[in-house]
Backbone as CSV, one residue per row, in Angstrom:
resi,resn,N_x,N_y,N_z,CA_x,CA_y,CA_z,C_x,C_y,C_z
1,UNK,8.089,-22.453,63.662,7.944,-21.820,62.347,6.647,-22.293,61.683
2,UNK,5.844,-21.350,61.238,4.572,-21.665,60.587,4.810,-22.032,59.124
3,UNK,4.176,-23.137,58.682,4.284,-23.566,57.287,2.898,-23.534,56.646
4,UNK,2.790,-22.868,55.498,1.507,-22.689,54.821,1.651,-23.139,53.367
5,UNK,0.663,-23.886,52.880,0.600,-24.233,51.462,-0.468,-23.361,50.814
6,UNK,-0.073,-22.604,49.815,-0.984,-21.665,49.148,-1.627,-22.334,47.932
7,UNK,-2.860,-22.825,48.111,-3.587,-23.466,47.022,-4.498,-22.491,46.297
8,UNK,-4.812,-21.395,46.947,-5.570,-20.293,46.371,-5.032,-19.018,47.015
9,UNK,-5.375,-17.852,46.479,-4.789,-16.627,47.041,-5.068,-16.500,48.546
10,UNK,-4.019,-16.324,49.313,-4.185,-16.164,50.759,-4.781,-14.804,51.096
11,UNK,-4.597,-13.850,50.194,-5.053,-12.487,50.453,-5.839,-11.976,49.237
12,UNK,-7.049,-12.490,49.026,-7.810,-12.108,47.826,-8.101,-10.624,47.730
13,UNK,-8.094,-9.926,48.866,-8.374,-8.489,48.830,-7.301,-7.725,48.041
14,UNK,-6.111,-8.301,47.945,-5.053,-7.664,47.158,-5.470,-7.588,45.691
15,UNK,-6.185,-8.601,45.228,-6.689,-8.614,43.855,-7.943,-7.759,43.714
16,UNK,-8.852,-7.887,44.644,-10.121,-7.173,44.539,-9.948,-5.669,44.632
17,UNK,-8.920,-5.223,45.346,-8.718,-3.786,45.564,-7.521,-3.250,44.791
18,UNK,-7.163,-3.925,43.715,-6.027,-3.459,42.930,-6.261,-2.035,42.425
19,UNK,-5.254,-1.151,42.570,-5.433,0.250,42.178,-5.108,0.504,40.714
20,UNK,-5.423,-0.458,39.856,-4.981,-0.362,38.461,-5.725,0.709,37.678
21,UNK,-6.848,1.184,38.195,-7.595,2.205,37.471,-7.255,3.612,37.950
22,UNK,-6.319,3.708,38.897,-5.850,5.014,39.335,-4.870,5.556,38.314
23,UNK,-4.746,6.869,38.279,-3.881,7.487,37.281,-2.422,7.457,37.722
24,UNK,-1.557,6.970,36.843,-0.114,7.070,36.992,0.446,6.751,38.351
25,UNK,1.107,7.762,38.962,1.866,7.544,40.186,0.985,7.109,41.348
26,UNK,-0.326,7.297,41.250,-1.210,6.893,42.346,-1.228,5.370,42.507
27,UNK,-0.825,4.659,41.471,-0.718,3.203,41.559,0.728,2.777,41.804
28,UNK,1.599,3.729,42.147,2.978,3.405,42.507,3.967,3.621,41.380
29,UNK,5.234,3.776,41.766,6.319,4.005,40.813,7.363,2.898,40.950
30,UNK,7.629,2.222,39.851,8.528,1.074,39.844,9.687,1.310,38.894
31,UNK,10.913,1.100,39.374,12.113,1.153,38.543,12.659,-0.252,38.363
32,UNK,12.938,-0.631,37.119,13.566,-1.917,36.817,14.945,-1.648,36.223
33,UNK,15.973,-2.197,36.844,17.346,-2.076,36.340,17.731,-3.445,35.794
34,UNK,17.838,-3.547,34.477,17.981,-4.879,33.885,18.604,-4.788,32.496
35,UNK,19.090,-5.942,32.023,19.544,-6.062,30.653,21.004,-5.702,30.441
36,UNK,21.527,-6.173,29.313,22.870,-5.845,28.846,22.869,-6.062,27.343
37,UNK,24.003,-5.800,26.721,24.055,-5.946,25.276,23.724,-7.341,24.792
38,UNK,23.972,-8.341,25.644,23.741,-9.728,25.253,22.454,-10.306,25.829
39,UNK,21.810,-9.584,26.747,20.640,-10.138,27.430,19.502,-9.118,27.465
40,UNK,18.910,-8.872,26.301,17.795,-7.937,26.223,16.480,-8.570,26.635
41,UNK,16.319,-9.864,26.353,15.045,-10.531,26.612,14.675,-10.483,28.095
42,UNK,15.648,-10.679,28.970,15.370,-10.688,30.402,14.798,-9.348,30.856
43,UNK,15.355,-8.258,30.328,14.862,-6.926,30.683,13.430,-6.723,30.190
44,UNK,13.173,-7.118,28.954,11.831,-6.963,28.387,10.818,-7.836,29.111
45,UNK,11.201,-9.064,29.455,10.291,-9.954,30.197,9.914,-9.342,31.547
46,UNK,10.895,-8.780,32.242,10.643,-8.189,33.553,9.682,-7.012,33.435
47,UNK,9.944,-6.135,32.475,9.101,-4.956,32.283,7.695,-5.338,31.848
48,UNK,7.583,-6.293,30.936,6.255,-6.707,30.462,5.446,-7.334,31.586
49,UNK,6.077,-8.180,32.400,5.381,-8.818,33.514,4.881,-7.776,34.511
50,UNK,5.705,-6.766,34.773,5.297,-5.694,35.694,4.140,-4.897,35.114
51,UNK,4.233,-4.573,33.847,3.188,-3.786,33.189,1.856,-4.530,33.186
52,UNK,1.889,-5.814,32.843,0.664,-6.608,32.785,0.044,-6.830,34.170
53,UNK,0.865,-6.691,35.205,0.365,-6.867,36.576,-0.231,-5.586,37.151
54,UNK,-0.119,-4.470,36.408,-0.832,-3.265,36.816,-0.024,-2.159,37.452
55,UNK,1.261,-2.056,37.136,2.080,-0.992,37.705,1.602,0.384,37.234
56,UNK,1.728,1.381,38.114,1.318,2.727,37.754,2.314,3.398,36.828
57,UNK,3.487,3.771,37.350,4.551,4.397,36.559,5.735,3.434,36.529
58,UNK,6.109,3.014,35.336,7.166,2.020,35.165,8.319,2.616,34.367
59,UNK,9.552,2.438,34.855,10.744,2.875,34.127,11.723,1.712,34.044
60,UNK,12.241,1.473,32.837,13.261,0.449,32.631,14.599,1.144,32.406
61,UNK,15.567,0.879,33.293,16.923,1.405,33.161,17.829,0.320,32.588
62,UNK,18.665,0.679,31.612,19.449,-0.328,30.900,20.671,0.335,30.265
63,UNK,21.707,-0.443,29.911,22.854,0.129,29.182,22.410,0.606,27.806
64,UNK,23.016,1.662,27.301,22.455,2.413,26.178,22.358,1.655,24.846
65,UNK,23.157,0.637,24.621,23.179,-0.029,23.304,21.820,-0.526,22.816
66,UNK,20.995,-1.171,23.672,19.748,-1.731,23.151,18.619,-0.724,22.952
67,UNK,18.865,0.581,23.144,17.744,1.527,23.157,16.913,1.487,21.878
68,UNK,17.564,1.391,20.731,16.800,1.364,19.486,15.886,0.148,19.421
69,UNK,16.390,-1.019,19.823,15.554,-2.222,19.780,14.441,-2.167,20.827
70,UNK,14.710,-1.537,21.981,13.675,-1.408,23.005,12.567,-0.467,22.550
71,UNK,12.904,0.458,21.651,11.922,1.431,21.196,10.712,0.812,20.537
72,UNK,10.846,-0.392,20.020,9.710,-1.079,19.402,8.736,-1.626,20.438
73,UNK,9.179,-1.717,21.694,8.361,-2.346,22.727,8.023,-1.417,23.901
74,UNK,8.900,-0.464,24.182,8.748,0.351,25.381,8.753,1.831,25.002
75,UNK,7.714,2.583,25.376,7.662,4.014,25.050,8.876,4.760,25.602
76,UNK,9.239,5.833,24.937,10.416,6.622,25.311,10.341,7.088,26.763
77,UNK,9.131,7.445,27.210,8.951,7.959,28.566,9.243,6.910,29.629
78,UNK,9.276,5.649,29.242,9.514,4.557,30.193,10.937,4.026,30.118
79,UNK,11.796,4.660,29.301,13.155,4.169,29.112,14.170,5.104,29.746
80,UNK,15.185,4.517,30.396,16.290,5.279,30.967,17.589,4.620,30.508
81,UNK,18.159,5.138,29.410,19.401,4.594,28.865,20.587,5.179,29.623
82,UNK,21.547,4.325,29.966,22.649,4.731,30.840,24.008,4.385,30.228
83,UNK,25.086,5.008,30.719,26.423,4.686,30.208,26.730,3.202,30.342
84,UNK,27.532,2.701,29.404,27.842,1.275,29.409,29.340,1.026,29.301
85,UNK,29.728,-0.176,29.651,31.119,-0.614,29.541,31.394,-1.031,28.096
86,UNK,32.654,-1.275,27.720,32.954,-1.770,26.370,32.239,-3.084,26.049
87,UNK,31.898,-3.861,27.080,31.182,-5.119,26.839,29.663,-4.930,26.862
88,UNK,29.223,-3.657,26.845,27.801,-3.298,26.727,26.976,-3.679,27.958
89,UNK,27.603,-3.623,29.129,26.877,-3.780,30.384,26.881,-2.438,31.111
90,UNK,26.099,-2.320,32.176,26.002,-1.048,32.875,27.349,-0.610,33.434
91,UNK,27.661,0.655,33.213,28.912,1.230,33.708,28.687,1.917,35.050
92,UNK,29.719,1.953,35.854,29.634,2.612,37.155,29.421,4.122,36.999
93,UNK,29.611,4.647,35.806,29.356,6.060,35.539,27.882,6.413,35.735
94,UNK,27.006,5.416,35.666,25.579,5.677,35.842,25.107,5.591,37.282
95,UNK,26.045,5.400,38.201,25.698,5.168,39.611,24.809,6.260,40.204
96,UNK,25.237,7.521,40.105,24.501,8.607,40.761,23.108,8.789,40.169
97,UNK,23.007,8.662,38.860,21.691,8.764,38.217,20.773,7.663,38.717
98,UNK,21.290,6.436,38.787,20.478,5.312,39.243,20.051,5.481,40.702
99,UNK,20.961,5.935,41.552,20.610,6.137,42.959,19.521,7.187,43.104
100,UNK,19.667,8.307,42.415,18.654,9.359,42.495,17.313,8.859,41.977
101,UNK,17.361,8.141,40.868,16.119,7.659,40.257,15.454,6.617,41.143
102,UNK,16.250,5.677,41.648,15.703,4.614,42.497,15.083,5.180,43.764
103,UNK,15.748,6.125,44.371,15.266,6.658,45.638,14.074,7.597,45.481
104,UNK,13.741,7.953,44.232,12.531,8.722,43.978,11.374,7.821,43.550
105,UNK,11.647,6.514,43.429,10.607,5.539,43.122,10.199,4.797,44.387
106,UNK,9.104,4.056,44.320,8.625,3.302,45.482,9.358,1.977,45.636
107,UNK,9.617,1.315,44.503,10.214,-0.027,44.506,11.210,-0.116,43.357
108,UNK,12.305,-0.832,43.575,13.286,-1.088,42.525,13.484,-2.588,42.358
109,UNK,13.436,-3.057,41.117,13.819,-4.425,40.769,15.176,-4.345,40.091
110,UNK,16.148,-5.117,40.568,17.484,-5.083,39.973,18.004,-6.499,39.729
111,UNK,18.507,-6.735,38.515,19.159,-8.020,38.287,18.967,-8.706,36.957
112,UNK,17.735,-8.860,36.463,17.552,-9.695,35.275,18.365,-9.230,34.067
113,UNK,19.231,-10.100,33.588,19.991,-9.818,32.380,21.210,-8.940,32.561
114,UNK,21.480,-8.483,33.787,22.690,-7.688,34.009,23.915,-8.577,33.863
115,UNK,25.007,-7.982,33.460,26.239,-8.731,33.213,26.966,-9.062,34.512
116,UNK,27.890,-10.030,34.437,28.797,-10.322,35.547,30.146,-9.631,35.346
117,UNK,30.166,-8.676,34.416,31.341,-7.840,34.212,31.770,-7.233,35.550
118,UNK,33.076,-7.145,35.804,33.566,-6.710,37.113,33.105,-5.296,37.467
119,UNK,33.068,-4.400,36.489,32.619,-3.033,36.760,31.131,-3.009,37.097
120,UNK,30.345,-3.804,36.381,28.909,-3.878,36.648,28.652,-4.513,38.007
121,UNK,29.437,-5.529,38.350,29.307,-6.175,39.658,29.549,-5.176,40.779
122,UNK,30.578,-4.345,40.639,30.867,-3.315,41.642,29.734,-2.290,41.712
123,UNK,29.212,-1.910,40.557,28.081,-0.976,40.523,26.884,-1.546,41.274
124,UNK,26.548,-2.803,40.996,25.399,-3.436,41.652,25.582,-3.455,43.161
125,UNK,26.776,-3.822,43.622,27.041,-3.871,45.061,26.845,-2.493,45.704
126,UNK,27.344,-1.455,45.048,27.182,-0.110,45.589,25.711,0.301,45.619
127,UNK,24.977,-0.016,44.564,23.560,0.352,44.514,22.769,-0.355,45.606
128,UNK,22.986,-1.666,45.733,22.261,-2.445,46.740,22.529,-1.903,48.146
129,UNK,23.751,-1.449,48.366,24.121,-0.923,49.683,23.516,0.445,49.962
130,UNK,23.192,1.200,48.892,22.752,2.584,49.069,21.273,2.827,48.811
131,UNK,20.589,1.892,48.158,19.154,2.081,47.918,18.414,2.325,49.230
132,UNK,17.415,3.206,49.199,16.648,3.516,50.407,15.257,2.888,50.399
133,UNK,14.739,2.611,49.222,13.386,2.063,49.131,13.413,0.540,48.914
134,UNK,12.242,-0.064,48.953,12.124,-1.516,48.799,12.845,-1.977,47.532
135,UNK,13.685,-3.004,47.668,14.498,-3.497,46.556,14.275,-4.992,46.358
136,UNK,14.044,-5.388,45.115,13.892,-6.803,44.763,15.128,-7.212,43.976
137,UNK,15.855,-8.176,44.505,17.156,-8.568,43.952,17.053,-9.968,43.355
138,UNK,17.478,-10.119,42.102,17.420,-11.444,41.478,18.507,-11.566,40.413
139,UNK,18.633,-12.767,39.882,19.529,-13.043,38.760,20.945,-12.522,38.997
140,UNK,21.518,-11.777,38.048,22.914,-11.356,38.168,23.158,-10.421,39.346
141,UNK,22.154,-9.639,39.752,22.329,-8.777,40.929,22.499,-9.631,42.182
142,UNK,21.827,-10.750,42.232,21.986,-11.650,43.371,23.380,-12.278,43.369
143,UNK,23.888,-12.603,42.187,25.261,-13.124,42.108,26.256,-12.117,42.683
144,UNK,26.042,-10.841,42.380,26.911,-9.787,42.921,26.769,-9.685,44.438
145,UNK,25.536,-9.783,44.933,25.300,-9.720,46.370,25.979,-10.897,47.074
146,UNK,25.841,-12.094,46.522,26.455,-13.281,47.123,27.968,-13.132,47.189
147,UNK,28.563,-12.635,46.095,30.016,-12.428,46.065,30.444,-11.465,47.174
148,UNK,29.722,-10.360,47.308,30.055,-9.390,48.337,29.893,-9.937,49.741
149,UNK,28.825,-10.685,49.967,28.584,-11.281,51.291,29.661,-12.300,51.646
150,UNK,30.100,-13.065,50.662,31.170,-14.040,50.913,32.459,-13.347,51.322
151,UNK,32.771,-12.245,50.649,33.992,-11.509,50.977,33.921,-10.934,52.397
152,UNK,32.757,-10.418,52.760,32.570,-9.889,54.116,32.707,-11.007,55.142
153,UNK,32.059,-12.140,54.860,32.068,-13.260,55.802,33.484,-13.822,55.980
154,UNK,34.213,-13.899,54.869,35.581,-14.425,54.935,36.482,-13.534,55.780
155,UNK,36.244,-12.240,55.710,37.095,-11.287,56.419,36.639,-11.042,57.859
156,UNK,35.290,-10.969,58.068,34.775,-10.525,59.359,33.824,-11.515,60.039
157,UNK,33.501,-12.622,59.353,32.602,-13.608,59.955,31.166,-13.120,60.030
158,UNK,30.365,-13.795,60.844,28.941,-13.474,60.955,28.738,-12.053,61.489
159,UNK,29.678,-11.561,62.281,29.578,-10.195,62.799,29.617,-9.183,61.649
160,UNK,30.427,-9.488,60.634,30.497,-8.614,59.470,29.188,-8.583,58.697
161,UNK,28.556,-9.762,58.563,27.256,-9.817,57.890,26.219,-9.009,58.659
162,UNK,26.215,-9.177,59.978,25.253,-8.433,60.800,25.456,-6.926,60.669
163,UNK,26.710,-6.506,60.591,27.015,-5.085,60.439,26.524,-4.577,59.084
164,UNK,26.753,-5.373,58.028,26.290,-4.987,56.695,24.774,-4.810,56.683
165,UNK,24.076,-5.768,57.276,22.610,-5.715,57.294,22.113,-4.513,58.100
166,UNK,22.742,-4.250,59.237,22.302,-3.133,60.082,22.560,-1.782,59.425
167,UNK,23.587,-1.715,58.562,23.898,-0.456,57.871,23.119,-0.283,56.570
168,UNK,22.503,-1.353,56.110,21.751,-1.296,54.859,20.552,-0.356,55.010
169,UNK,20.228,0.356,53.941,19.193,1.387,54.039,17.832,0.941,53.509
170,UNK,17.787,-0.147,52.767,16.532,-0.557,52.140,16.046,-1.908,52.661
171,UNK,14.769,-2.122,52.540,14.171,-3.430,52.790,14.352,-4.262,51.525
172,UNK,14.702,-5.551,51.668,15.044,-6.342,50.488,14.229,-7.637,50.372
173,UNK,13.877,-7.935,49.128,13.273,-9.212,48.750,14.263,-9.865,47.799
174,UNK,14.685,-11.085,48.092,15.733,-11.733,47.308,15.175,-13.021,46.687
175,UNK,15.291,-13.134,45.358,14.752,-14.288,44.638,15.908,-15.194,44.208
176,UNK,15.926,-16.401,44.763,16.994,-17.372,44.513,16.529,-18.486,43.593
177,UNK,17.459,-19.034,42.809,17.266,-20.383,42.301,18.035,-21.312,43.244
178,UNK,17.875,-22.610,43.069,18.462,-23.565,44.009,19.990,-23.468,44.054
179,UNK,20.604,-23.244,42.886,22.065,-23.157,42.817,22.576,-21.966,43.621
180,UNK,21.914,-20.824,43.495,22.345,-19.624,44.221,22.177,-19.794,45.729
181,UNK,21.091,-20.459,46.126,20.879,-20.667,47.557,21.961,-21.566,48.140
182,UNK,22.370,-22.564,47.383,23.440,-23.458,47.858,24.734,-22.684,48.080
183,UNK,24.961,-21.639,47.281,26.152,-20.818,47.488,26.110,-20.102,48.827
184,UNK,24.918,-19.732,49.285,24.821,-19.066,50.587,24.925,-20.050,51.742
185,UNK,24.855,-21.352,51.444,25.092,-22.335,52.495,26.563,-22.312,52.906
186,UNK,27.339,-21.531,52.163,28.729,-21.238,52.527,28.788,-20.714,53.965
187,UNK,27.705,-20.046,54.389,27.658,-19.499,55.743,27.160,-20.516,56.767
188,UNK,26.933,-21.760,56.292,26.458,-22.837,57.173,25.143,-22.473,57.849
189,UNK,24.244,-21.838,57.070,22.936,-21.447,57.597,21.827,-22.102,56.780
190,UNK,20.764,-22.521,57.432,19.592,-23.016,56.724,18.835,-21.818,56.133
191,UNK,17.923,-22.112,55.187,17.242,-21.041,54.467,16.543,-20.059,55.397
192,UNK,15.818,-20.600,56.383,15.096,-19.741,57.317,16.064,-18.826,58.066
193,UNK,17.204,-19.372,58.439,18.192,-18.592,59.180,18.839,-17.541,58.281
194,UNK,18.986,-17.850,56.985,19.522,-16.865,56.041,18.572,-15.668,55.951
195,UNK,17.264,-15.949,55.874,16.271,-14.874,55.843,16.381,-13.997,57.078
196,UNK,16.574,-14.648,58.231,16.694,-13.911,59.485,17.998,-13.109,59.530
197,UNK,19.101,-13.738,59.138,20.399,-13.066,59.184,20.437,-11.854,58.256
198,UNK,19.896,-12.014,57.039,19.903,-10.920,56.077,18.732,-9.967,56.276
199,UNK,17.842,-10.293,57.227,16.665,-9.462,57.497,15.915,-9.171,56.201
200,UNK,15.701,-10.217,55.413,15.089,-10.086,54.092,14.038,-11.172,53.903
201,UNK,13.126,-10.928,52.975,12.244,-11.991,52.511,12.973,-12.748,51.414
202,UNK,13.043,-14.062,51.554,13.730,-14.888,50.562,12.701,-15.720,49.803
203,UNK,12.817,-15.695,48.491,11.938,-16.485,47.630,12.809,-17.481,46.875
204,UNK,12.447,-18.743,46.971,13.235,-19.816,46.344,12.402,-20.512,45.283
205,UNK,12.956,-20.574,44.070,12.309,-21.272,42.956,13.053,-22.569,42.682
206,UNK,12.321,-23.680,42.656,12.948,-24.960,42.282,11.899,-25.893,41.700
207,UNK,12.130,-26.339,40.496,11.262,-27.276,39.777,9.800,-26.850,39.837
208,UNK,8.961,-27.540,40.618,7.534,-27.229,40.655,7.104,-26.547,41.933
209,UNK,7.980,-25.766,42.546,7.673,-25.184,43.852,8.323,-23.810,44.001
210,UNK,7.542,-22.870,44.527,8.074,-21.567,44.930,7.836,-21.404,46.421
211,UNK,8.894,-21.102,47.175,8.783,-20.944,48.616,9.133,-19.518,49.022
212,UNK,8.345,-18.959,49.932,8.588,-17.633,50.483,9.012,-17.806,51.935
213,UNK,10.226,-17.373,52.258,10.752,-17.509,53.612,10.847,-16.136,54.282
214,UNK,10.263,-16.020,55.463,10.495,-14.873,56.330,11.033,-15.427,57.647
215,UNK,11.217,-14.566,58.613,11.767,-15.035,59.879,10.840,-16.026,60.581
216,UNK,9.523,-15.880,60.383,8.577,-16.639,61.189,7.797,-17.708,60.432
217,UNK,7.838,-17.683,59.094,7.032,-18.658,58.371,7.539,-18.893,56.963
218,UNK,7.020,-19.974,56.371,7.322,-20.274,54.974,5.998,-20.571,54.263
219,UNK,5.822,-19.970,53.078,4.633,-20.205,52.258,5.070,-20.978,51.020
220,UNK,4.452,-22.109,50.781,4.791,-22.955,49.630,3.670,-22.875,48.591
221,UNK,4.046,-22.621,47.340,3.092,-22.588,46.234,3.581,-23.542,45.159
222,UNK,2.803,-24.575,44.877,3.206,-25.613,43.931,2.667,-25.309,42.532
223,UNK,3.353,-25.828,41.507,2.901,-25.711,40.128,3.001,-27.062,39.441
224,UNK,2.165,-27.236,38.428,2.256,-28.444,37.603,3.403,-28.308,36.594
225,UNK,3.618,-27.091,36.115,4.697,-26.851,35.169,6.027,-26.681,35.885
226,UNK,7.108,-26.942,35.169,8.434,-26.817,35.759,8.874,-25.353,35.800
227,UNK,9.458,-24.967,36.918,9.957,-23.600,37.079,11.442,-23.576,36.760
228,UNK,11.789,-22.855,35.716,13.177,-22.779,35.290,13.738,-21.391,35.577
229,UNK,15.056,-21.301,35.564,15.735,-20.049,35.899,15.317,-18.904,34.987
230,UNK,15.000,-19.209,33.714,14.664,-18.124,32.789,13.306,-17.485,33.073
231,UNK,12.561,-18.026,34.045,11.284,-17.433,34.435,11.432,-16.429,35.583
232,UNK,12.597,-16.395,36.207,12.794,-15.507,37.361,12.584,-14.033,37.010
233,UNK,13.014,-13.546,35.824,12.717,-12.149,35.491,11.212,-11.843,35.525
234,UNK,10.401,-12.775,35.069,8.954,-12.561,35.065,8.416,-12.490,36.486
235,UNK,8.856,-13.397,37.339,8.443,-13.342,38.744,8.917,-12.043,39.388
236,UNK,10.133,-11.619,39.080,10.666,-10.367,39.633,9.768,-9.184,39.268
237,UNK,9.361,-9.123,37.997,8.494,-8.035,37.557,7.131,-8.060,38.217
238,UNK,6.567,-9.257,38.378,5.251,-9.376,38.999,5.302,-8.971,40.474
239,UNK,6.323,-9.429,41.179,6.459,-9.061,42.593,6.669,-7.549,42.718
240,UNK,7.523,-7.002,41.855,7.745,-5.564,41.885,6.465,-4.790,41.679
241,UNK,5.652,-5.222,40.727,4.400,-4.538,40.433,3.422,-4.599,41.603
242,UNK,3.221,-5.784,42.149,2.249,-5.924,43.243,2.725,-5.215,44.512
243,UNK,4.028,-5.198,44.761,4.540,-4.451,45.916,4.341,-2.958,45.713
244,UNK,4.566,-2.479,44.485,4.381,-1.058,44.187,2.939,-0.632,44.427
245,UNK,1.998,-1.506,44.104,0.576,-1.211,44.282,0.126,-1.313,45.733
246,UNK,0.916,-2.014,46.562,0.492,-2.305,47.943,1.629,-2.063,48.924
247,UNK,2.102,-0.845,48.991,3.275,-0.535,49.803,3.047,-0.760,51.294
248,UNK,1.790,-0.743,51.714,1.485,-0.972,53.130,1.163,-2.434,53.426
249,UNK,1.240,-3.284,52.388,0.928,-4.711,52.562,1.914,-5.558,51.750
250,UNK,3.193,-5.382,52.023,4.219,-6.056,51.231,4.161,-7.587,51.342
251,UNK,4.055,-8.185,52.533,3.992,-9.659,52.598,2.812,-10.218,51.807
252,UNK,1.659,-9.547,51.907,0.476,-9.995,51.174,0.688,-9.852,49.661
253,UNK,1.335,-8.755,49.255,1.603,-8.525,47.830,2.534,-9.594,47.260
254,UNK,3.559,-9.958,48.026,4.501,-10.989,47.571,3.783,-12.323,47.379
255,UNK,3.001,-12.724,48.375,2.290,-14.011,48.296,1.332,-14.039,47.111
256,UNK,0.652,-12.919,46.866,-0.295,-12.853,45.754,0.422,-12.929,44.417
257,UNK,1.531,-12.214,44.269,2.301,-12.255,43.022,2.832,-13.655,42.752
258,UNK,3.325,-14.322,43.789,3.833,-15.687,43.628,2.711,-16.629,43.199
259,UNK,1.538,-16.480,43.806,0.407,-17.331,43.425,0.047,-17.127,41.952
260,UNK,-0.044,-15.868,41.501,-0.428,-15.581,40.119,0.654,-16.024,39.136
261,UNK,1.903,-15.933,39.546,3.012,-16.452,38.739,2.840,-17.961,38.548
262,UNK,2.577,-18.674,39.641,2.389,-20.123,39.572,1.181,-20.477,38.713
263,UNK,0.112,-19.703,38.847,-1.087,-19.966,38.054,-0.809,-19.731,36.566
264,UNK,-0.020,-18.708,36.257,0.348,-18.452,34.858,1.144,-19.620,34.281
265,UNK,2.046,-20.163,35.096,2.828,-21.328,34.669,1.908,-22.507,34.378
266,UNK,0.926,-22.727,35.246,0.003,-23.843,35.056,-0.902,-23.634,33.842
267,UNK,-1.333,-22.404,33.602,-2.157,-22.114,32.422,-1.377,-22.406,31.147
268,UNK,-0.112,-22.041,31.134,0.718,-22.335,29.960,0.926,-23.833,29.797
269,UNK,1.080,-24.535,30.912,1.300,-25.979,30.869,0.109,-26.699,30.227
270,UNK,-1.101,-26.174,30.433,-2.318,-26.801,29.903,-2.616,-26.380,28.474
271,UNK,-1.965,-25.335,28.000,-2.216,-24.798,26.671,-1.289,-25.466,25.655
272,UNK,-1.868,-26.077,24.646,-1.066,-26.765,23.642,-0.187,-25.805,22.844
273,UNK,-0.595,-24.522,22.769,0.183,-23.560,21.995,1.461,-23.135,22.720
274,UNK,1.461,-23.230,24.053,2.635,-22.904,24.866,3.244,-21.558,24.462
275,UNK,2.485,-20.488,24.620,2.977,-19.138,24.331,3.976,-18.723,25.405
276,UNK,4.529,-17.513,25.262,5.413,-17.007,26.301,4.625,-16.848,27.601
277,UNK,5.299,-16.995,28.726,4.609,-17.002,30.011,3.858,-15.703,30.276
278,UNK,4.400,-14.572,29.836,3.724,-13.303,30.088,2.346,-13.245,29.431
279,UNK,2.121,-14.065,28.411,0.823,-14.084,27.730,-0.299,-14.578,28.631
280,UNK,0.052,-15.216,29.748,-0.968,-15.822,30.613,-1.207,-15.025,31.900
281,UNK,-0.469,-13.940,32.094,-0.589,-13.196,33.351,-1.986,-12.583,33.499
282,UNK,-2.457,-11.897,32.454,-3.767,-11.247,32.548,-4.879,-12.267,32.768
283,UNK,-4.788,-13.414,32.098,-5.798,-14.454,32.276,-5.786,-14.972,33.704
284,UNK,-4.602,-15.170,34.260,-4.489,-15.633,35.645,-5.136,-14.649,36.609
285,UNK,-4.906,-13.366,36.392,-5.499,-12.338,37.263,-7.010,-12.306,37.090
286,UNK,-7.490,-12.338,35.852,-8.944,-12.282,35.600,-9.666,-13.442,36.262
287,UNK,-9.107,-14.639,36.157,-9.768,-15.808,36.737,-9.876,-15.712,38.241
288,UNK,-8.913,-15.084,38.889,-8.938,-14.970,40.348,-9.759,-13.777,40.832
289,UNK,-9.994,-12.807,39.949,-10.786,-11.639,40.347,-12.276,-11.927,40.305
290,UNK,-12.665,-12.983,39.600,-14.090,-13.315,39.464,-14.663,-13.771,40.796
């Protein structure tokens, strides 16, 4: 297994050739499924991070309650309000709309701020199983995926997991925190083997380190600032944006987004004002484009 430490962008051409000056869909179409009545910030952080990273066409899908508050930040054309449960999380009634919308986009980010409500959990599992395009799974969507995988493993063992993966229609990037990854050790697999078994790129965030695991290698990117769980929505948005812009170079796009995320964290760490992390994304990109 190849191990790489990313001290500077491994693929600078991803930055130099960014299609951010192309009109609309020519720079890719990204759908973000995020937020609930109690977790609006995660959805906004994800969308803002994607927008600042240069996405072409961006749509945020969310349960309908927060629409008025989102209107102050996100244009109407970028909002997709959907049916919700009594607890103001996404309802399974929005399933068909989400599937149609996701499959007409290039990349889907799902998870930040979604509820662990049982109906929403079932919706997430169905969506993850049916998506056809590249999917980035994090936060509450990952909790739903882990729950489903555990149930399959308990009933059918590793053969059941292999069957699930072989029947899956989309390519997946999964962003873990350390606690979530430990839950997948339920399968008695090391991280590299989990990436291989799930046929996915796995990204692990812990303290001052972000690791990218594929079947053949791991890329480590260190930061001076501490990486906390509440930053995962921002990383999700950045990865979604760079993948949307570089559909033919997904591994390179992931590594570049992770590097710029880490650089943004370090820029904030050095700034006495300590603004929100999204405030440093453009500066991080500008410094690396020079």
